[in-house]
N, C-alpha and C positions, 0 to 999 in steps of 0.2 A: 443168468448173468456171468457165470462163471465159461460156460459155453462161447459165449461173446467174446471176450478177453482171450481166451486160447486163439481163438478163430484171426483174431487180429495179427496175435503176435507170430502166427504161424506161416502169414503171409509177408511180413516185414522183412524178412532173412534177406541180406544181402550179401555180395562177392566181397570178403574181405580185401582183396587187392583196389577193389571198385571203391571204396570207403578210405584208400591209403592217397588215391588218385591225386586229389587236391594236393595233399601235404608235399608229396612227390613234385607236383608242378608247380608252386613254391618255391620249392630247394631250385630247382633249375631254373627257375627265373631270377633266383637271387645270384644265381652261382653267373649268369650270363649279365648281370647288369652292375653288381658290386664286386665279386671275388676275382672274374678273371679279368677284368679292367686294373683293378690294384696290384693284381701280380705283374702285369706288365709294367705298370709304372716302377714298380719296386726293380723289376728288371734291370730296365731303363738306366734307372739311378745308380744300380749297382754296376753297370758296364761304364757310365758317366766316372764314378768314383774312381774305379781303377785305370782308365783310359787319362788320367790327368797327368800334366808334363810342367814342367819349370815355363816360366813367361804365358800362362793360359792365363785368359781376364774371365774372372768366374762372379759370380754372384751368390752370397751365402743363404741359408735358409732364415738369416736375421735382417736380410736386406745389405749386407757391406758387398760393394764393391770393390775389387780389388786384382792386383796380378799376383801368379804364383811367382814367390823365390825361392823357396825350399820345400821339399816333400819328404816327409817321413811317412811311418809305416802308418801313423794313425793320424797324425797332424800337418797341416799347412800352415806355411808362413806366409801369408797376404801382405804385400807393400799396397796400402791405402794413402789417398790425399794427392796433393797436386805434387808437381815435381820439386817444387820448393819446398814443401813439408812434407818430407816423406816419413811414414810411420809403418811401423809393421806391427803386425797383429797376427797371433797364433790361434787358429781355430780347428776343431775337430776335419780330419778327412769328409767323415759322412755329412758336417755343413754345408758342403758345396750344393749346389743346387740348379744352376744354371750356368754353360758354358758359354760365355760370350764370344760374337768375332772378333780376331784380332784389330786392336786398333778403337775398340769403342770407349777405352776407359780416356782416351787424348780428346776425344768428342765430349764428353762430358764435362773435363776440366778445361 
C-alpha cells in the first residue's frame, strides 16, 4: 500500500510555471477588459476638465445642463434655466461629464 501511494505522488509533479499559467491568463484578460478601458476613460475625463472654457455648455454628473460663466481652480459657475429665469449654480470642476455642442441649450429651452 505504501509503495502504491509513493508511486502516484512521484508521477504527479508539474512545472510551477504551468500551475501559475491560469492565474496569469486571468490577470491579462482582466487588464484588457476592465483596467485598460477605465484608464482610457479617466484620461479622457481629465483632458475634458482641463480644457473647459467660459461659454462652454456642459452636462454635469448629476445631470444638470448649463453654460459656464466662471472657471475657478476647483469650481465652475454654471448658468442654468431659461433666458428669463437665469440661475447660477456652483459645482465642482470634476463634476463636468460631457461637453455639449454650442447652441444645445437654446434648443432645450
